[in-house]
C-alpha positions as CSV (number, residue, x, y, z in Angstrom):
1,M,225.4,96.5,79.3
2,A,225.7,96.2,83.4
3,I,223.3,93.2,83.5
4,E,225.5,91.2,81.0
5,T,228.3,91.9,83.1
6,D,227.0,90.9,86.4
7,Q,225.8,87.7,84.9
8,K,229.0,87.0,83.4
9,S,231.1,87.6,86.5
10,S,228.5,85.3,88.6
11,S,229.1,82.3,85.9
12,D,232.8,82.9,86.2
13,G,232.7,82.9,89.9
14,K,231.0,79.5,89.6
15,V,233.3,77.9,87.2
16,W,236.4,79.0,88.8
17,G,234.9,78.6,92.3
18,F,234.8,74.8,91.9
19,F,238.3,74.5,91.1
20,K,239.5,76.8,93.8
21,L,237.0,75.8,96.7
22,P,239.8,73.3,98.0
23,F,242.2,76.1,98.5
24,R,240.0,78.5,100.1
25,Q,240.9,78.3,103.8
26,N,242.5,80.9,106.1
27,G,245.9,81.4,106.8
28,N,246.4,79.4,110.0
29,T,244.7,76.2,108.6
30,T,247.0,76.6,105.3
31,S,250.2,76.7,107.3
32,T,249.1,74.0,109.5
33,T,248.4,71.7,106.5
34,S,251.7,72.5,104.7
35,S,253.6,71.8,107.6
36,S,251.9,68.6,108.3
37,S,252.6,67.7,104.8
38,A,256.2,68.6,105.1
39,Q,256.4,66.4,108.0
40,T,255.0,63.2,106.2
41,Q,256.7,63.6,103.0
42,P,260.1,62.9,104.1
43,H,258.8,59.3,105.4
44,L,256.8,58.7,102.5
45,E,259.8,59.3,100.1
46,G,261.9,57.1,102.3
47,S,259.7,54.0,102.4
48,N,258.9,54.2,98.6
49,H,262.4,55.2,97.2
50,H,263.6,51.7,96.3
51,A,260.4,50.4,95.0
52,S,260.1,53.4,92.5
53,A,263.7,52.9,91.6
54,N,263.0,49.4,90.9
55,S,260.0,49.8,88.9
56,V,261.8,52.7,86.8
57,S,264.8,50.2,86.1
58,S,262.6,47.7,85.3
59,V,260.6,49.8,83.1
60,A,263.5,51.3,81.4
61,K,265.0,47.9,80.7
62,S,261.8,46.5,79.3
63,L,262.1,49.7,76.8
64,L,265.7,49.2,75.5
65,P,266.0,47.1,72.7
66,T,267.7,43.9,72.8
67,R,271.5,43.9,71.8
68,R,272.2,41.6,69.3
69,R,275.4,39.2,68.8
70,L,275.1,38.6,65.1
71,K,274.6,40.6,62.0
72,L,272.6,38.7,59.2
73,D,272.9,39.6,55.4
74,P,270.0,39.2,54.5
75,A,268.6,40.6,57.9
76,N,265.3,38.9,58.0
77,K,264.8,36.9,54.8
78,L,265.9,33.6,52.9
79,Y,265.8,34.2,49.0
80,F,265.3,30.7,47.4
81,P,264.9,30.5,43.4
82,Y,261.5,28.9,42.8
83,E,262.0,25.4,41.0
84,P,259.2,23.1,42.0
85,G,260.3,19.6,42.5
86,K,263.7,20.4,43.0
87,Q,266.2,21.2,45.8
88,V,267.1,24.8,45.9
89,R,269.6,26.8,47.9
90,S,269.8,29.8,49.8
91,A,272.5,31.4,51.8
92,V,272.8,34.1,54.6
93,R,276.0,36.2,56.0
94,I,276.6,35.7,59.6
95,K,279.1,38.1,61.4
96,N,280.0,38.2,65.1
97,T,279.8,41.8,66.0
98,S,280.1,41.4,69.8
99,K,283.5,41.6,71.9
100,S,282.9,37.7,72.9
101,Y,283.3,34.3,71.3
102,T,279.7,33.7,70.0
103,A,277.9,30.5,69.1
104,F,275.0,30.5,66.6
105,K,272.5,27.5,65.7
106,F,269.9,27.1,63.0
107,Q,266.4,25.9,63.5
108,T,263.5,25.3,61.1
109,T,259.8,24.5,61.3
110,A,260.5,22.0,58.5
111,P,263.4,19.7,59.5
112,K,262.2,17.0,56.9
113,S,262.5,19.1,53.8
114,C,265.1,21.7,55.1
115,F,268.7,21.6,56.4
116,M,271.6,24.1,57.0
117,R,275.4,23.8,56.5
118,P,276.7,24.3,58.9
119,P,273.8,23.9,61.3
120,G,275.8,25.9,63.9
121,A,279.4,27.1,64.7
122,I,281.4,29.3,67.2
123,L,282.6,32.6,65.7
124,A,285.3,34.7,66.9
125,P,284.8,38.5,67.4
126,G,284.4,40.2,63.9
127,E,284.6,36.8,62.2
128,S,282.0,36.0,59.5
129,I,280.6,32.9,57.7
130,I,278.2,32.2,54.9
131,A,275.8,29.7,55.7
132,T,273.9,27.7,53.2
133,V,270.3,26.7,53.5
134,F,268.8,23.8,51.3
135,K,265.1,23.5,50.8
136,F,263.1,21.2,48.7
137,V,260.3,23.1,46.6
138,E,257.0,21.5,46.6
139,Q,254.6,21.7,43.6
140,P,252.0,24.5,43.8
141,E,248.6,23.2,45.0
142,N,244.9,24.1,43.5
143,N,246.6,25.4,40.2
144,E,248.3,28.2,41.8
145,K,250.5,30.5,40.0
146,P,254.1,29.5,41.0
147,M,255.2,33.0,42.4
148,D,251.8,33.5,44.4
149,Q,252.6,30.4,46.4
150,K,253.5,31.2,49.9
151,S,255.9,28.9,52.1
152,K,254.9,28.7,56.0
153,V,258.7,27.6,56.7
154,K,260.3,29.6,58.8
155,F,264.0,29.6,60.3
156,K,265.2,30.9,63.4
157,I,269.1,31.8,64.5
158,M,269.9,31.7,68.2
159,S,273.2,32.6,69.7
160,L,275.2,31.9,72.5
161,K,278.3,33.9,74.4
162,V,281.0,31.3,74.9
163,K,284.2,31.6,76.9
164,G,286.7,31.2,74.1
165,P,287.5,29.0,71.1
166,M,286.2,25.5,71.4
167,E,284.9,22.8,69.2
168,Y,281.0,23.4,68.2
169,V,278.6,21.0,69.8
170,P,274.5,21.5,69.8
171,E,274.7,20.3,73.6
172,L,276.0,23.7,74.2
173,F,272.5,25.3,73.6
174,D,270.8,22.8,76.1
175,E,273.0,23.2,78.7
176,Q,272.9,27.1,79.0
177,K,269.2,27.8,77.9
178,D,269.1,30.9,80.3
179,Q,271.8,32.4,78.1
180,V,270.2,31.9,74.7
181,A,269.2,34.7,72.5
182,I,267.0,34.5,69.4
183,E,268.6,36.8,66.8
184,Q,266.3,36.8,64.2
185,I,263.4,34.6,62.4
186,L,263.9,34.3,58.9
187,R,261.0,33.9,56.4
188,V,261.1,32.2,52.9
189,V,260.6,34.4,49.8
190,F,261.0,32.9,46.4
191,L,262.6,34.4,43.5
192,D,261.9,33.7,39.9
193,P,265.2,32.2,38.5
194,K,264.4,33.3,34.9
195,R,263.9,37.3,35.9
196,P,267.2,38.8,37.3
197,C,266.9,41.1,40.1
198,P,269.4,42.4,42.7
199,A,268.3,39.8,45.2
200,L,268.8,37.0,43.1
201,E,272.2,38.4,41.7
202,K,273.1,38.9,45.5
203,L,272.2,35.3,46.3
204,K,274.4,33.8,43.2
205,R,277.4,35.6,44.7
206,Q,276.8,34.5,48.3
207,L,276.4,31.0,47.0
208,A,279.8,31.1,45.0
209,D,281.7,32.5,48.3
210,A,280.1,29.6,50.3
211,D,281.2,27.0,47.9
212,A,284.6,28.4,47.3
213,A,285.2,28.6,51.2
214,V,283.8,24.8,51.5
215,E,286.5,23.9,48.7
216,A,289.2,25.7,50.7
217,R,288.7,23.9,54.0
218,K,288.9,20.7,52.1
219,K,292.6,21.3,50.9
220,P,295.1,19.7,52.8
221,P,297.4,22.1,54.9
222,E,300.5,23.2,53.2
223,D,303.5,21.1,54.0
224,A,306.1,23.1,56.0
225,G,309.0,20.8,54.8
226,P,311.4,21.2,51.7
227,R,310.1,23.2,48.7
228,I,310.0,21.8,45.3
229,I,310.9,24.2,42.6
230,G,310.7,23.0,38.8
231,E,310.9,19.4,38.3
232,G,312.0,17.5,41.5
233,L,314.5,20.2,42.4
234,V,314.7,20.2,46.3
235,I,315.7,23.1,48.4
236,D,316.8,22.1,51.8
237,E,318.5,24.8,54.0
238,W,320.1,22.3,56.0
239,K,321.5,20.3,53.4
240,E,322.9,23.4,51.3
241,R,324.6,24.7,54.7
242,R,326.4,21.2,55.2
243,E,327.5,21.1,51.7
244,R,328.9,24.6,52.2
245,Y,330.8,23.7,55.4
246,L,332.2,20.5,53.8
247,A,333.3,22.4,50.9
248,R,335.2,24.8,53.0
249,Q,336.9,22.2,55.0
250,Q,338.1,20.7,51.7
251,I,339.6,23.9,50.7
252,E,341.0,24.4,54.2
253,G,342.6,21.1,54.1
254,V,344.3,21.6,50.5
255,D,345.7,25.1,51.7
256,S,347.2,23.8,54.9
257,A,348.9,20.7,52.9
């Protein structure tokens, strides 16, 4: 038992001695080292303070997610009914969730077969719009099944903060390229029009809302002039007041006579 204990203690001494060796110094050496390190430490901290602060802030900024100005519904897909050889439609609701006026713009990888209505606009804070996307669906190749065909077409929505209400022009994004943010890249997903599903029903509702909004914009503004009630009966407040005034004048003239 004694032999085992001595062997164990010697082995333990070798292992721990490896880690403790740099610290095996006498009291004077230790105090001298600590004092010298204490004197040099403030100088090092002072010289590297700004550099370390900048590096930490840059790392923190890179880890933070990009704050979006727009909220999309659907968030990252555009659903189209799969009808080969036809032009089909999709819809996406775009809402400005920022506190400033924001312009948005569409881009697509297939401008010859796709277009958007509207291609861009300026939204007030909290305002939303339903954009309609048109796409021509090509015939499947190599005897592929209709729903197995994958589209490589993608859409990109970009945003730009603007000063206030103004007329939208695409040149806004060219003039302020540094301030443009990519909100989302949307990929195309085909739906079977003969098979009902929640995504297809939602698409139909959004397209109906988009069509209603377009028709509402086509209507002429309401006339603030005389109102017509019934068949040709015009109500004019100034005309009524004048008639009542003349009637009183006639009555007062008869009474005075």
